C-alpha positions as CSV (number, residue, x, y, z in Angstrom):
1,M,19.2,-4.6,-59.9
2,S,22.1,-3.7,-62.2
3,T,22.1,-0.6,-64.3
4,K,24.3,-0.9,-67.4
5,H,26.3,2.1,-68.4
6,P,27.6,2.1,-72.0
7,I,31.3,2.8,-72.7
8,T,31.7,6.3,-74.0
9,D,34.1,7.5,-76.6
10,W,37.5,8.9,-75.5
11,F,37.4,12.7,-75.0
12,V,40.0,15.3,-74.2
13,S,39.5,17.7,-71.3
14,S,38.0,21.1,-72.1
15,Y,41.0,22.6,-70.4
16,S,43.2,21.3,-73.2
17,G,43.3,23.9,-76.0
18,P,44.3,23.2,-79.6
19,R,47.9,24.0,-78.9
20,N,48.2,21.9,-75.7
21,N,49.7,18.5,-76.7
22,T,50.3,17.4,-73.1
23,C,46.9,16.2,-72.2
24,V,45.1,13.1,-71.2
25,E,42.0,11.4,-72.7
26,V,39.2,10.1,-70.5
27,R,36.2,7.8,-71.1
28,F,33.5,6.4,-68.8
29,T,32.8,2.7,-68.7
30,G,30.3,0.5,-67.0
31,H,32.6,0.2,-64.0
32,G,34.2,3.6,-63.7
33,T,36.7,5.8,-65.7
34,E,39.7,5.1,-67.8
35,V,42.5,7.7,-68.4
36,R,45.2,7.5,-71.0
37,D,48.0,9.7,-72.4
38,T,47.0,11.4,-75.7
39,K,50.5,11.2,-77.1
40,N,51.1,7.5,-76.1
41,R,47.7,5.7,-76.5
42,A,49.5,2.4,-77.1
43,A,50.8,2.4,-73.5
44,G,47.3,1.5,-72.2
45,S,45.1,3.3,-69.7
46,L,44.7,3.7,-66.0
47,D,41.3,2.3,-64.8
48,F,39.5,3.8,-61.8
49,E,36.4,2.5,-60.1
50,R,33.5,5.0,-60.0
51,G,34.1,5.9,-56.3
52,Q,37.8,6.4,-56.8
53,W,37.3,8.7,-59.7
54,N,34.6,10.7,-57.9
55,S,36.9,11.1,-54.9
56,F,39.7,12.3,-57.2
57,V,37.5,14.9,-58.9
58,R,36.0,16.2,-55.6
59,N,39.5,16.8,-54.2
60,L,40.9,18.8,-57.2
61,P,41.7,22.4,-56.4
62,D,38.9,24.8,-57.4
63,N,40.9,26.1,-60.3
64,M,41.3,22.7,-61.8
65,A,37.8,21.2,-61.6
């Protein structure tokens, strides 16, 4: 059985304040997570499978998660 997950809209990290213009945008897809540079959206995105993204987030230092 396959569960479909809709693609979400791009969003900016809550750690990025209104004056922080060096941030990335993230969105969740049916297969994982995409990440792109807010200042250069035309460059495309990095795509991570769900397990890769979860591993990345789990291994962030406590002050970054």
